[in-house]
C-alpha positions as a printed NumPy array, in Angstrom:
array([[ 46.936, -46.391, -23.096],
       [ 46.755, -46.79 , -26.687],
       [ 50.086, -48.236, -28.043],
       [ 52.527, -46.351, -30.168],
       [ 52.035, -48.45 , -33.026],
       [ 48.996, -47.855, -32.839],
       [ 48.634, -44.326, -32.283],
       [ 51.024, -44.274, -35.706],
       [ 48.867, -46.571, -37.868],
       [ 45.782, -43.934, -36.627],
       [ 47.947, -40.696, -38.188],
       [ 48.661, -42.591, -41.37 ],
       [ 44.733, -43.785, -41.635],
       [ 43.802, -40.263, -41.217],
       [ 46.397, -38.802, -43.359],
       [ 45.617, -40.698, -46.09 ],
       [ 41.677, -39.934, -45.201],
       [ 41.391, -43.872, -45.378],
       [ 38.588, -44.209, -42.516],
       [ 37.568, -46.94 , -43.954],
       [ 40.783, -48.532, -42.87 ],
       [ 39.962, -47.502, -39.076],
       [ 36.597, -49.3  , -38.911],
       [ 38.431, -52.653, -40.69 ],
       [ 41.19 , -52.988, -37.871],
       [ 39.561, -55.258, -35.264],
       [ 42.213, -53.607, -32.823],
       [ 40.103, -50.693, -32.848],
       [ 37.015, -51.861, -31.347],
       [ 36.416, -50.32 , -27.562],
       [ 34.869, -53.131, -25.596],
       [ 31.893, -52.131, -23.074],
       [ 32.648, -50.715, -19.528],
       [ 34.122, -53.862, -16.949],
       [ 31.856, -53.129, -14.302],
       [ 32.257, -54.837, -10.313],
       [ 29.345, -55.657,  -8.35 ],
       [ 25.674, -54.714,  -9.199],
       [ 24.481, -51.16 , -10.542],
       [ 25.247, -48.201,  -8.278],
       [ 22.863, -44.964,  -9.301],
       [ 24.26 , -41.56 ,  -8.263],
       [ 21.852, -38.485,  -8.117],
       [ 23.928, -35.506, -10.083],
       [ 22.256, -31.921, -11.997],
       [ 23.564, -30.45 , -14.662],
       [ 24.217, -26.728, -14.868],
       [ 22.361, -26.801, -17.919],
       [ 18.841, -27.498, -16.   ],
       [ 19.436, -23.683, -15.484],
       [ 20.435, -22.605, -18.995],
       [ 18.186, -19.399, -18.632],
       [ 19.285, -18.17 , -15.418],
       [ 23.421, -19.098, -15.085],
       [ 23.495, -17.175, -18.874],
       [ 26.295, -15.293, -18.13 ],
       [ 24.708, -12.169, -19.912],
       [ 21.423, -12.276, -17.836],
       [ 23.187, -12.578, -14.804],
       [ 20.201, -14.03 , -12.778],
       [ 21.951, -16.833, -11.407],
       [ 25.863, -17.767, -10.402],
       [ 27.442, -21.132, -10.088],
       [ 26.994, -20.478,  -5.889],
       [ 23.46 , -20.522,  -6.321],
       [ 23.085, -23.349,  -8.472],
       [ 25.181, -25.422,  -6.252],
       [ 23.382, -24.235,  -3.066],
       [ 19.97 , -25.141,  -4.872],
       [ 21.484, -28.848,  -5.613],
       [ 22.465, -29.105,  -2.053],
       [ 18.763, -28.022,  -0.97 ],
       [ 17.249, -30.918,  -3.612],
       [ 19.587, -33.25 ,  -1.708],
       [ 21.769, -34.47 ,  -5.211],
       [ 24.883, -36.214,  -4.76 ],
       [ 26.568, -33.766,  -6.989],
       [ 26.886, -31.414,  -9.558],
       [ 28.324, -31.252, -12.955],
       [ 29.399, -27.576, -14.135],
       [ 29.023, -27.047, -17.811],
       [ 31.692, -24.63 , -19.375],
       [ 29.495, -21.987, -20.594],
       [ 28.551, -20.701, -17.002],
       [ 31.883, -19.983, -16.086],
       [ 32.629, -16.215, -15.26 ],
       [ 36.089, -17.147, -15.259],
       [ 38.749, -20.482, -15.288],
       [ 41.431, -18.977, -12.378],
       [ 43.204, -21.361, -10.442],
       [ 41.294, -19.571,  -7.092],
       [ 38.025, -19.407,  -8.695],
       [ 38.048, -23.16 ,  -9.493],
       [ 39.389, -23.863,  -6.152],
       [ 36.466, -21.59 ,  -4.498],
       [ 34.291, -23.498,  -6.763],
       [ 35.616, -26.936,  -5.649],
       [ 35.491, -25.746,  -1.696],
       [ 31.563, -24.766,  -1.734],
       [ 30.704, -28.165,  -3.424],
       [ 33.001, -29.703,  -0.57 ],
       [ 31.271, -27.744,   2.219],
       [ 27.752, -28.642,   0.992],
       [ 28.511, -32.255,   0.547],
       [ 28.51 , -32.17 ,  -2.981],
       [ 30.875, -33.889,  -5.654],
       [ 31.598, -32.349,  -9.085],
       [ 30.582, -35.46 , -11.248],
       [ 32.152, -33.804, -14.04 ],
       [ 32.251, -30.835, -16.715],
       [ 30.977, -30.339, -20.027],
       [ 32.938, -28.636, -22.988],
       [ 31.213, -27.712, -26.16 ],
       [ 33.741, -28.587, -28.503],
       [ 33.41 , -29.831, -32.004],
       [ 36.34 , -32.361, -33.637],
       [ 35.326, -32.381, -37.506],
       [ 36.385, -29.078, -38.922],
       [ 38.686, -29.831, -41.317],
       [ 40.624, -26.684, -40.908],
       [ 43.802, -27.853, -39.337],
       [ 44.183, -24.353, -37.187],
       [ 40.558, -24.821, -36.073],
       [ 40.754, -28.968, -35.162],
       [ 44.075, -27.656, -33.327],
       [ 42.187, -24.866, -31.504],
       [ 39.052, -27.925, -30.144],
       [ 42.235, -30.205, -29.465],
       [ 43.593, -27.87 , -27.058],
       [ 40.239, -26.267, -25.415],
       [ 39.297, -29.943, -24.32 ],
       [ 43.054, -30.36 , -22.881],
       [ 42.779, -26.975, -21.114],
       [ 39.13 , -28.168, -19.362],
       [ 40.703, -31.911, -18.718],
       [ 42.86 , -29.469, -16.08 ],
       [ 40.225, -27.456, -15.016],
       [ 38.189, -30.623, -14.372],
       [ 40.927, -31.717, -12.258],
       [ 41.223, -28.733, -10.143],
       [ 37.276, -29.296,  -9.794],
       [ 37.989, -33.076,  -8.566],
       [ 35.413, -34.065, -11.817],
       [ 35.857, -37.539, -12.825],
       [ 34.271, -37.113, -16.514],
       [ 33.953, -34.418, -19.325],
       [ 31.297, -34.502, -21.922],
       [ 32.34 , -33.985, -25.453],
       [ 30.923, -33.991, -28.416],
       [ 31.56 , -34.85 , -32.074],
       [ 30.64 , -32.119, -34.602],
       [ 28.978, -32.028, -38.306],
       [ 30.426, -32.427, -41.584],
       [ 31.946, -29.187, -43.273],
       [ 29.949, -29.345, -46.275],
       [ 31.864, -26.663, -47.848],
       [ 34.937, -28.569, -47.912],
       [ 33.72 , -31.986, -49.75 ],
       [ 33.92 , -33.306, -46.711],
       [ 32.495, -37.034, -45.864],
       [ 31.393, -38.945, -42.772],
       [ 33.801, -41.377, -43.308],
       [ 36.848, -38.28 , -43.497],
       [ 35.017, -36.484, -40.178],
       [ 35.101, -39.698, -38.173],
       [ 38.564, -40.227, -38.934],
       [ 39.322, -36.669, -37.168],
       [ 37.237, -37.003, -34.389],
       [ 38.937, -40.457, -33.447],
       [ 42.045, -38.604, -33.885],
       [ 41.041, -35.747, -31.392],
       [ 39.694, -37.764, -29.344],
       [ 42.518, -40.453, -29.29 ],
       [ 44.897, -37.103, -28.36 ],
       [ 43.166, -35.649, -25.652],
       [ 42.546, -38.877, -24.182],
       [ 46.263, -39.525, -23.903],
       [ 46.408, -35.982, -21.83 ],
       [ 43.292, -36.814, -19.891],
       [ 44.464, -39.677, -18.259],
       [ 47.586, -38.115, -16.949],
       [ 44.64 , -36.26 , -14.711],
       [ 42.773, -39.391, -14.081],
       [ 39.976, -37.795, -16.177],
       [ 37.264, -40.166, -18.572],
       [ 36.501, -38.271, -21.493],
       [ 32.647, -38.878, -22.372],
       [ 31.252, -38.761, -25.98 ],
       [ 27.688, -37.591, -26.454],
       [ 25.517, -39.228, -28.147],
       [ 24.117, -35.331, -29.563],
       [ 23.598, -34.99 , -33.428],
       [ 25.864, -34.333, -36.42 ],
       [ 27.865, -37.598, -37.485],
       [ 26.436, -39.319, -33.923],
       [ 22.658, -38.989, -34.645],
       [ 21.722, -42.191, -34.865],
       [ 22.813, -45.633, -32.957],
       [ 24.768, -46.967, -35.637],
       [ 26.323, -43.639, -36.089],
       [ 27.494, -43.047, -32.325],
       [ 28.538, -46.582, -32.352],
       [ 30.507, -46.746, -35.634],
       [ 32.519, -43.522, -33.694],
       [ 32.796, -45.122, -30.536],
       [ 33.98 , -48.667, -31.341],
       [ 36.61 , -46.732, -33.74 ],
       [ 38.663, -45.566, -30.455],
       [ 40.283, -47.716, -27.687],
       [ 41.467, -46.456, -24.931],
       [ 41.497, -46.365, -21.189],
       [ 40.291, -43.152, -20.715],
       [ 37.254, -43.019, -23.258],
       [ 33.583, -43.813, -22.764],
       [ 30.143, -42.065, -23.804],
       [ 27.624, -39.862, -21.936],
       [ 24.38 , -41.532, -22.45 ],
       [ 22.08 , -38.576, -23.174],
       [ 18.357, -40.181, -22.888],
       [ 17.304, -37.61 , -24.841],
       [ 19.294, -37.384, -28.027],
       [ 18.239, -40.285, -30.191],
       [ 15.38 , -39.406, -31.693],
       [ 14.424, -43.051, -34.005],
       [ 11.267, -44.698, -33.978],
       [ 12.394, -46.529, -31.109],
       [ 14.957, -44.181, -28.624],
       [ 14.545, -46.933, -25.315],
       [ 15.941, -50.119, -28.13 ],
       [ 18.66 , -47.448, -29.171],
       [ 19.636, -46.499, -25.394],
       [ 19.862, -50.209, -24.476],
       [ 22.581, -50.487, -27.31 ],
       [ 24.663, -47.738, -26.093],
       [ 24.488, -48.091, -21.983],
       [ 27.326, -50.433, -21.877],
       [ 29.542, -47.966, -22.748],
       [ 28.397, -45.054, -20.614],
       [ 31.19 , -44.038, -17.98 ],
       [ 28.648, -40.927, -17.175],
       [ 24.766, -40.109, -17.725],
       [ 22.368, -37.184, -18.641],
       [ 18.511, -38.196, -18.006],
       [ 16.174, -36.233, -19.291],
       [ 12.462, -35.886, -19.064],
       [ 11.406, -36.287, -22.716],
       [ 12.325, -38.159, -25.65 ],
       [ 11.137, -37.136, -29.182],
       [ 10.399, -40.192, -31.597],
       [ 11.131, -39.631, -35.328],
       [  8.164, -37.537, -36.708],
       [  6.928, -36.884, -33.432],
       [  6.094, -33.991, -30.868],
       [  8.324, -34.749, -27.446],
       [  6.746, -36.965, -25.065],
       [  7.18 , -37.101, -21.279],
       [ 10.162, -39.818, -20.911],
       [  9.673, -43.193, -18.804],
       [ 12.053, -42.558, -16.405],
       [ 11.811, -45.667, -15.015],
       [ 12.113, -47.229, -17.701],
       [ 15.493, -44.838, -18.07 ],
       [ 16.972, -46.089, -15.151],
       [ 16.263, -49.962, -15.646],
       [ 18.14 , -49.541, -18.674],
       [ 21.025, -48.234, -16.856],
       [ 20.7  , -50.865, -14.179],
       [ 20.462, -53.757, -16.549],
       [ 23.778, -52.794, -17.776],
       [ 25.262, -52.704, -14.411],
       [ 26.32 , -48.933, -14.7  ],
       [ 27.813, -47.662, -11.53 ],
       [ 28.238, -44.088, -11.486],
       [ 26.573, -40.428, -11.81 ],
       [ 23.04 , -39.829, -13.161],
       [ 22.858, -36.234, -14.054],
       [ 19.734, -34.742, -14.76 ],
       [ 19.45 , -32.477, -17.932],
       [ 16.605, -30.286, -17.491],
       [ 14.907, -29.136, -20.812],
       [ 11.197, -28.745, -20.516],
       [  9.323, -25.736, -20.619],
       [  8.762, -25.543, -17.356],
       [ 10.3  , -23.04 , -15.609],
       [ 13.472, -24.912, -14.064],
       [ 12.707, -23.828, -10.641],
       [  9.799, -25.624, -10.181],
       [ 10.759, -28.029, -13.11 ],
       [ 13.893, -29.439, -11.62 ],
       [ 13.009, -29.79 ,  -8.042],
       [  9.897, -32.543,  -9.456],
       [ 12.231, -34.007, -11.195],
       [ 14.953, -34.683,  -9.065],
       [ 12.368, -36.11 ,  -6.556],
       [ 11.334, -38.743,  -9.092],
       [ 14.838, -39.361,  -9.735],
       [ 15.801, -40.153,  -6.032],
       [ 12.526, -42.475,  -5.47 ],
       [ 13.571, -44.403,  -8.606],
       [ 17.169, -44.809,  -7.926],
       [ 16.609, -45.44 ,  -4.247]])
């Protein structure tokens, strides 16, 4: 865990608005995840893959249905996204965990739709509290990771990327302190806003040092001239992966992703953990997801 003196430094630097001070501190740089043995990929599937059916307003599919479908497709695990929980009572969470267990599935993790860049102190605290709650929910579910997000600049408040990054680092640090008590990794996703590019993402990641922090390696969220090169730089920090069937280069339309190349990038980084399909293609997920899962099973062995 982070030493008390470093936590105090973070608070002091952030209160002064000196995001640059964080970047200038050698102790802030997180190291790539250290792993033993060769790469080992385990197949999961994200609830978001069935977004159009799991939507709570439509009620066309429940998490029970999703878990059963994942078992039929032969995955190792499921990722249960915050958006589709009708309730979060201990009884409901236990029932979901039990259903996954009966189907021989792990809950690889969860995902929460937070924003850590609000300038308003009350909103900022509310987002921290939200993630802390989901740490506890994830623990009840037996999950290992939570996908979290950074956020955008608050343009109405004369915001800057340095200041926004500082607020985000502070929030992640506090939430990681809580997550460590439950054995849950917080995995920051490369998802737009202040982490749109590989340079922005690594600047934020390297400003956090914590035993319970890592990256969610999302294969579809870099839109540079060479997303594969960006992902290669990010892979060493990954604790979980969201793999997508499409990528989009700068100024180009979406194209079919090279799934083998993506899994090869993970293997080259000795990644050991869950690779969750997050299906977002236009084809209906009821037909597109099973085909993507079959392709991934062949690549992952």
